TORBADREN-992215 format. One line per 2 residues: their letters; for each residue x, y negated, z of N, C-alpha, C. Coordinates in Angstrom, 2 decimals. Each point is the difference from the previous one (the first is absolute). Layout:
BEGIN
a	X/Y/Z/X/Y/Z/X/Y/Z | ...
***
This chain:
BEGIN
mg	21.24/44.33/51.52/0.03/0.72/-1.26/-0.04/1.49/0.31 | 1.07/0.72/-0.10/0.03/1.41/0.37/-0.75/0.90/-0.95
lr	-0.62/1.02/0.54/-0.72/1.00/-0.78/-1.36/-0.58/-0.38 | -0.21/-0.17/-1.31/-1.24/-0.62/-0.47/-0.26/0.43/-1.44
eg	-1.15/-0.36/-0.52/-0.34/0.28/-1.38/0.95/-0.74/-0.93 | 0.52/0.70/-0.99/0.88/-0.62/-0.98/1.47/0.04/0.34
cf	0.37/0.47/1.20/1.42/0.02/0.36/0.66/1.28/-0.53 | 1.32/-0.06/-0.10/0.78/1.17/-0.38/0.57/0.62/1.27
ak	-0.15/1.30/0.13/0.46/0.71/1.19/0.91/1.14/-0.40 | 1.02/0.25/0.82/0.87/1.15/-0.20/-0.53/1.15/0.83
vw	-0.21/1.14/-0.64/-0.48/1.20/0.68/1.20/0.92/0.17 | 0.27/0.41/1.25/1.20/0.76/0.32/-0.27/1.48/0.21
sa	-1.21/0.37/0.39/-0.31/1.41/0.22/-1.46/0.23/-0.35 | -0.34/1.28/-0.21/-1.38/0.34/-0.36/-0.33/1.38/0.53
ka	-0.76/0.05/1.10/-0.43/1.27/0.57/-1.49/0.19/-0.31 | -0.28/0.93/-0.89/-1.36/0.19/-0.50/-0.83/0.89/0.91
sq	-1.28/-0.33/0.09/-1.00/0.85/0.64/-1.10/0.20/-1.04 | -1.11/0.57/0.41/-1.04/0.34/-0.97/-0.59/-1.25/-0.67
ys	-0.26/-1.05/0.75/-0.69/-1.16/-0.55/0.84/-1.27/-0.05 | 1.21/0.01/0.53/0.80/-1.21/0.05/1.49/0.33/0.02
vn	0.80/-1.06/-0.10/1.46/0.10/0.10/0.46/-1.02/1.03 | 0.72/0.44/1.02/0.58/-0.90/1.00/1.41/-0.36/-0.44
sy	0.30/-1.29/-0.05/1.29/-0.46/-0.51/0.58/-1.10/0.86 | 1.33/-0.08/-0.02/0.69/-1.11/0.64/0.22/-1.06/-1.07
vt	-0.44/-1.23/0.27/-0.01/-1.07/-1.00/0.68/-1.24/0.57 | 0.73/-0.73/-0.87/0.57/-1.29/0.38/-0.38/-1.05/-1.05
vs	-0.18/-1.22/0.47/-0.26/-1.14/-0.88/1.00/-1.09/0.38 | 0.72/-0.52/-0.98/1.00/-1.04/0.23/-0.19/-1.13/-0.99
ra	0.57/-1.15/0.32/0.01/-1.11/-0.95/1.32/-0.73/0.13 | 0.35/-0.74/-1.04/1.27/-0.72/-0.02/-0.03/-1.16/0.99
kr	1.09/-0.15/0.77/0.13/-1.17/0.88/0.25/-1.21/-0.88 | -0.55/-1.14/0.41/0.12/-1.20/-0.82/0.54/-1.16/0.84
de	0.69/-0.93/-0.68/0.51/-1.19/0.68/-1.05/-1.11/-0.03 | 0.38/-1.21/0.42/-0.95/-1.12/0.08/-0.57/-0.38/-1.37
dn	0.76/0.24/-1.07/-0.43/-0.34/-1.35/-0.73/1.16/-0.68 | -0.33/1.03/0.76/-0.72/1.18/-0.49/0.82/0.85/-0.97
np	1.32/-0.07/0.10/0.89/0.83/-0.81/0.38/1.24/0.81 | 0.07/1.17/-0.65/0.39/1.21/0.74/1.42/-0.12/0.56
lk	0.18/0.44/1.24/1.32/-0.02/0.63/0.82/1.18/-0.52 | 1.30/-0.23/-0.15/0.93/1.04/-0.46/1.04/0.25/1.08
ds	0.47/1.27/0.08/1.08/0.30/0.94/1.35/-0.26/-0.68 | 1.09/0.35/0.67/1.34/-0.30/-0.52/0.31/0.74/-1.30
sg	-0.68/1.13/-0.24/0.24/0.75/-1.24/-0.95/-0.43/-1.13 | -0.88/-0.94/0.28/-0.90/-0.51/-1.03/-1.34/0.71/-0.08
kt	-0.24/0.94/0.91/-1.28/0.71/0.00/-1.04/-0.79/0.78 | -1.25/0.09/-0.44/-1.10/-0.68/0.69/-0.21/0.62/1.37
vy	-0.23/-0.86/1.00/-0.25/0.45/1.37/-1.51/0.15/0.19 | -0.41/1.16/0.53/-1.42/0.28/0.21/-0.31/0.08/1.49
eq	-1.23/-0.36/0.35/-0.48/0.16/1.37/-1.20/0.94/-0.04 | -0.04/0.90/0.97/-1.07/0.99/0.05/-1.25/-0.61/0.63
qf	-1.14/0.16/-0.69/-1.26/-0.53/0.50/-0.87/1.07/0.64 | 0.15/1.24/-0.44/-0.79/1.10/0.56/0.79/1.28/-0.13
ng	-0.07/0.84/1.01/0.49/1.37/-0.10/-0.86/0.86/0.91 | -0.40/1.14/-0.50/-0.82/0.88/0.80/-0.64/1.09/-0.84
fv	-0.81/0.80/0.67/-0.66/1.11/-0.68/-1.35/-0.44/-0.54 | -0.28/0.45/-1.21/-1.22/-0.36/-0.71/-0.60/1.28/-0.56
tf	-1.33/0.07/-0.06/-0.69/1.14/-0.60/-0.50/-0.41/-1.37 | 0.38/0.77/-1.02/-0.50/-0.23/-1.35/-1.10/1.03/-0.26
ag	-1.15/-0.47/-0.47/-1.14/0.88/-0.26/-0.58/-0.32/-1.38 | -0.90/0.84/-0.45/-0.67/-0.24/-1.27/0.97/0.07/-1.17
da	-0.10/-0.97/-0.91/0.86/-0.03/-1.18/1.46/-0.24/0.37 | 0.24/-0.72/1.08/1.38/-0.27/0.43/0.70/1.29/0.43
ke	-0.75/0.95/0.55/0.58/1.28/0.43/0.67/0.71/-1.17 | -0.68/0.03/-1.14/0.54/0.68/-1.18/1.27/-0.69/-0.51
vi	0.00/-1.32/0.01/1.17/-0.75/-0.47/1.20/0.26/0.91 | -0.20/-0.07/1.31/1.10/0.19/0.95/0.53/1.43/-0.06
eg	-0.90/0.99/-0.14/0.46/1.39/-0.10/0.85/0.20/-1.25 | -0.29/-0.74/-1.06/0.75/0.14/-1.26/1.37/-0.64/0.02
lg	0.35/-0.72/1.04/1.30/-0.67/0.07/1.14/0.95/0.37 | -0.32/1.16/0.57/1.03/0.97/0.35/0.87/-0.43/1.17
lp	-0.59/-0.63/0.99/0.74/-0.45/1.18/0.10/1.10/1.05 | 1.02/-0.03/0.86/0.11/1.01/1.07/-1.09/-0.20/1.05
et	-0.28/1.05/0.77/-1.02/-0.08/1.05/0.44/-0.88/1.16 | 1.29/-0.04/0.28/0.52/-0.86/1.07/1.11/-0.88/-0.58
md	0.16/-1.18/0.59/1.02/-0.92/-0.48/1.35/0.38/0.60 | 0.97/0.22/-0.87/1.36/0.32/0.43/0.85/-1.25/-0.17
rn	0.48/-0.56/1.08/0.77/-1.24/-0.07/1.35/0.17/-0.69 | 0.49/1.24/-0.09/1.28/0.23/-0.66/-0.12/-0.04/-1.52
sp	-1.15/0.36/-0.53/-0.22/-0.07/-1.45/-1.33/-0.70/-0.26 | -0.01/-1.32/0.14/-1.26/-0.72/-0.16/-0.49/0.00/-1.45
vs	-1.14/0.61/-0.22/-0.65/0.03/-1.30/-1.34/-0.67/0.17 | -0.27/-0.99/-0.82/-1.29/-0.68/0.10/-0.52/-0.31/-1.40
kt	-1.30/-0.20/-0.08/-0.66/-0.40/-1.24/-0.85/-1.22/0.31 | -0.09/-0.91/-0.94/-0.78/-1.22/0.18/-1.37/0.16/-0.64
vk	-1.02/-0.43/0.72/-1.37/0.00/-0.51/-0.62/-1.37/0.27 | -1.01/-0.32/-0.79/-0.75/-1.25/0.22/-1.34/0.36/0.60
iv	-0.35/-0.64/1.10/-1.28/0.24/0.66/-1.07/-0.79/-0.75 | -0.96/0.73/-0.57/-1.02/-0.64/-0.84/-1.18/-0.47/0.85
gs	-0.55/0.87/0.80/-1.14/-0.38/0.84/0.45/-0.51/1.35 | -0.92/-0.56/0.71/0.28/-0.50/1.35/0.13/1.17/0.97
pd	1.04/0.03/0.83/0.15/1.11/0.97/-1.11/-0.03/1.06 | -0.46/1.20/0.40/-0.95/0.13/1.11/0.81/0.11/1.28
it	-0.24/-0.89/0.95/0.75/-0.01/1.25/-0.97/0.16/1.16 | 0.23/1.03/0.80/-0.82/0.24/1.19/0.92/0.21/1.18
sw	-0.51/-0.26/1.19/0.79/0.23/1.21/-0.72/1.02/0.88 | 0.76/0.65/0.87/-0.56/0.99/0.91/0.66/-0.15/1.36
yd	-0.72/0.47/1.04/0.54/-0.03/1.35/-0.56/1.19/0.77 | 0.88/0.77/0.64/-0.38/1.13/0.82/0.10/-0.44/1.46
te	-1.14/-0.12/0.68/-0.01/-0.51/1.37/0.66/0.97/0.99 | -0.10/1.30/-0.25/0.61/0.98/0.91/1.53/-0.06/-0.07
kk	0.54/-0.10/-1.21/1.45/-0.03/-0.17/0.56/-1.42/0.04 | -0.90/-1.00/-0.04/0.39/-1.40/-0.02/0.97/-0.29/-1.15
kg	-0.38/0.51/-1.18/0.79/-0.20/-1.21/-0.92/-0.47/-1.11 | 0.55/-0.79/-0.86/-0.75/-0.48/-1.15/0.88/-0.11/-1.21
gi	-0.61/-0.30/-1.13/0.77/-0.14/-1.22/-0.86/-0.56/-1.11 | 0.61/-0.09/-1.16/-0.67/-0.52/-1.19/0.10/1.03/-1.10
ni	-1.12/0.24/-0.67/-0.03/0.88/-1.17/-0.14/-0.87/-1.24 | 0.85/0.26/-1.00/-0.05/-0.74/-1.26/-0.25/1.01/-1.11
ri	-1.05/-0.22/-0.79/-0.36/0.89/-1.10/-0.04/-0.80/-1.29 | 0.69/0.52/-1.02/0.05/-0.63/-1.31/-0.60/0.97/-1.01
rd	-0.93/-0.49/-0.82/-0.73/0.86/-0.91/0.39/-0.15/-1.47 | 0.71/-1.06/-0.37/0.34/-0.19/-1.41/1.36/-0.68/-0.13
ve	0.90/0.64/-0.74/1.32/-0.55/-0.29/0.30/0.20/-1.48 | 1.01/-0.70/-0.47/0.47/0.22/-1.36/1.52/-0.04/0.00
lp	0.60/0.63/-0.98/1.44/-0.04/-0.15/0.36/-1.29/-0.73 | 1.08/-0.69/0.38/0.33/-1.27/-0.62/0.25/0.10/-1.50
ds	0.48/1.14/-0.48/0.31/0.15/-1.42/-1.18/0.55/-0.80 | -1.21/0.01/0.57/-1.16/0.55/-0.70/-0.69/-1.05/-0.86
gg	0.62/-1.15/-0.19/-0.57/-1.02/-0.86/-1.14/-0.76/0.63 | -0.09/0.00/1.32/-1.02/-0.77/0.69/-1.34/0.68/0.09
ea	-0.10/1.22/-0.46/-1.27/0.72/0.05/0.01/0.92/1.21 | -0.96/-0.15/0.88/-0.06/0.82/1.21/-0.23/1.46/-0.37
as	0.48/0.89/0.84/-0.11/1.43/-0.28/-1.45/0.45/-0.10 | -0.89/-0.66/0.70/-1.39/0.44/0.00/-0.87/-0.76/-0.98
kp	0.53/-1.00/-0.66/-0.82/-0.85/-0.86/-0.60/0.72/-1.20 | 0.73/0.87/-0.76/-0.62/0.60/-1.16/-1.26/0.80/0.34
ak	0.03/0.77/1.08/-1.18/0.79/0.37/-1.16/-0.91/0.37 | 0.29/-1.10/0.69/-1.05/-0.92/0.39/-0.60/-0.68/-1.22
ka	0.84/-0.34/-1.00/-0.51/-0.64/-1.20/-0.95/0.93/-0.74 | 0.34/1.29/-0.04/-0.86/0.96/-0.69/-1.35/0.09/0.69
st	-0.03/0.06/1.32/-1.27/0.09/0.70/-0.78/-1.30/-0.14 | 0.70/-1.14/-0.06/-0.67/-1.28/-0.20/-0.64/-0.05/-1.38
ak	0.69/0.55/-1.00/-0.55/0.01/-1.35/-1.28/0.83/-0.06 | -0.03/1.13/0.72/-1.20/0.84/0.04/-1.15/-0.77/0.65
kt	0.28/-0.71/1.10/-1.04/-0.77/0.67/-0.53/-1.11/-0.90 | 0.90/-0.66/-0.75/-0.41/-1.08/-0.88/-0.89/0.51/-1.11
sa	0.37/1.15/-0.60/-0.83/0.56/-1.07/-1.35/0.46/0.56 | -0.02/0.51/1.23/-1.26/0.42/0.61/-0.89/-1.21/0.25
kk	0.60/-1.13/0.42/-0.78/-1.22/0.21/-0.58/-0.50/-1.32 | 0.79/0.07/-1.09/-0.48/-0.45/-1.31/-1.17/0.87/-0.46
es	0.11/1.33/0.23/-1.08/0.90/-0.39/-1.26/-0.30/0.79 | 0.13/-0.25/1.31/-1.18/-0.29/0.80/-0.60/-1.34/-0.39
as	0.84/-0.96/-0.38/-0.51/-1.30/-0.43/-0.75/0.12/-1.32 | 0.53/0.83/-0.93/-0.69/0.16/-1.28/-1.30/0.78/0.18
se	-0.05/0.93/0.93/-1.24/0.73/0.23/-1.03/-0.91/0.65 | 0.44/-0.99/0.81/-0.92/-0.97/0.57/-0.59/-0.90/-1.06
dd	0.78/-0.28/-1.06/-0.51/-0.84/-1.09/-1.09/0.73/-0.80 | 0.00/1.32/0.03/-0.97/0.78/-0.75/-1.34/0.13/0.73
lp	-0.08/-0.50/1.23/-1.24/0.10/0.76/-1.09/-0.89/-0.60 | -1.24/0.45/0.00/-1.06/-0.78/-0.63/-0.45/-1.22/0.81
f	0.39/-0.14/1.24/-0.46/-1.14/0.80/1.13/-0.85/0.45
***
């Protein structure tokens, strides 16, 4: 499972650059017993297991959403502040390796997220719908002009 399209992720920090935001992100899910019921601790709280934690780059429409959350540039463990977002598109995952330094890593880039309380509408969807409407009307106009041809 882990970091994937449709999952909810907690964003702990947001360090912005010109074209992207680098953030520390965690993804967790409830631990379950044999009957698929969530496990509870002694105080009655649901027990969670972490599926992913690491740095992620938010770009495109996701960059604007993450910048608007007002998160600190670095994660302070003494005052943990996080915001939850839903990953709308599939994350881009690439790996790299430097042969001289004998080091490698994974880059994760997310381009579209939404806030859970936004009513299920992605942050970038209204703009895309408007451009789609323009394309649809342009197609209708070209189709009607084709009907006017004499042959």
